[in-house]
Every structure is written in structure tokens, then in C-alpha cells.
C-alpha positions in Angstrom: 134.2 126.0 97.0 132.7 126.1 94.5 128.4 126.8 95.0 126.1 125.3 92.9 123.1 127.1 92.5 121.1 123.7 91.0 120.1 121.2 93.7 119.5 118.5 90.9 123.5 119.3 89.7 124.6 119.0 93.9 123.2 116.2 94.8 125.2 114.2 91.4 128.2 115.5 92.6 127.9 115.0 95.9 127.1 111.4 95.4 129.5 110.5 92.5 132.2 113.1 94.5 131.8 110.3 97.5 131.7 106.6 94.8 135.5 108.2 94.0 136.7 108.0 97.5 134.5 107.0 99.8 136.9 106.7 102.2 138.0 110.2 102.6 135.0 112.0 101.9 133.7 114.0 104.7 130.0 115.9 104.7 129.0 118.7 106.7 125.7 120.5 107.6 124.8 123.9 108.8 122.7 126.1 109.6 122.1 129.5 110.5 119.7 131.5 112.1 119.5 134.8 111.5 118.1 137.7 114.2 114.6 138.1 111.1 113.8 134.5 111.3 115.0 133.8 108.5 118.0 130.9 108.1 119.7 129.4 105.7 120.9 125.8 105.0 124.8 125.4 103.3 126.0 121.6 102.5 129.5 121.3 101.7 131.4 117.9 100.8 134.4 117.5 100.6 137.2 114.6 99.3 140.7 117.5 100.7 140.6 118.6 96.7 137.4 119.0 96.1 134.4 120.3 97.9 131.2 121.3 96.8 129.1 123.8 98.5 124.9 124.3 98.7 123.2 127.5 100.0 119.9 128.0 100.2 116.8 130.8 102.8 114.3 127.8 101.4 112.4 125.8 103.1 111.5 124.0 100.2 114.9 121.8 99.9 114.1 120.5 103.7 112.4 117.3 102.0 115.3 116.4 99.2 118.0 117.6 102.1 116.8 114.5 103.4 116.5 111.7 100.7 120.2 112.5 100.4 121.0 112.1 103.6 119.4 109.3 103.7 121.1 107.9 100.0 124.5 109.3 101.5 123.9 107.5 104.7 123.0 104.2 103.1 126.4 104.5 100.9 128.1 104.9 104.0 126.8 101.5 105.3 127.0 99.8 102.3 123.7 98.8 103.0 121.4 99.1 99.5 117.8 100.8 100.4 115.1 98.2 101.5 111.8 96.9 99.6 108.4 97.8 101.2 108.2 94.4 102.5 104.2 93.2 101.4 102.3 91.1 104.4 101.3 87.9 103.5 97.8 87.7 103.2 
């Protein structure tokens, strides 16, 4: 297992891993609450041969985490991101 320390590297590697083998890729999210109130977020994606992990204690990554989840879910559903439509005047 490889812990990737850079978010950008993890996101690119996770999306590439899913593109490489979408039928066997699994994505796991874990949140661990510590007794002192601090938490740890651990993301793991694997295709049974490659395992990539990312962990953080910082809440700064929550928006990035949401964006990665949205991107992976759209790929898993075979959807493209929708553009906001403008209402005709």
C-alpha cells in the first residue's frame, strides 16, 4: 500500500486507476474520531493489484474530497458533468 502525501497526485492517480480498470476498482472512505476530538480521514482505492491511500487530519481537504467523490460517482454512473443551463429570457 502506498500513502500519497499530495492531494493532486492522489486525485490524478485515483481517477487514472478507475479509468484503467473500472470493473474491479473499489473505493473506500474511513473516518476515525480520536478521543481528543480530532479526526482522521483515510481514502483508499484499489483494483486488487494497485492500492493507493491518502490520509489527512485537516478539514481543508473536505471540499477536495467532495469533488473527487463527485468525479468518481459520475464516472461510475457513466455520466458527464452537466453544465448549468441558463433560463431563456
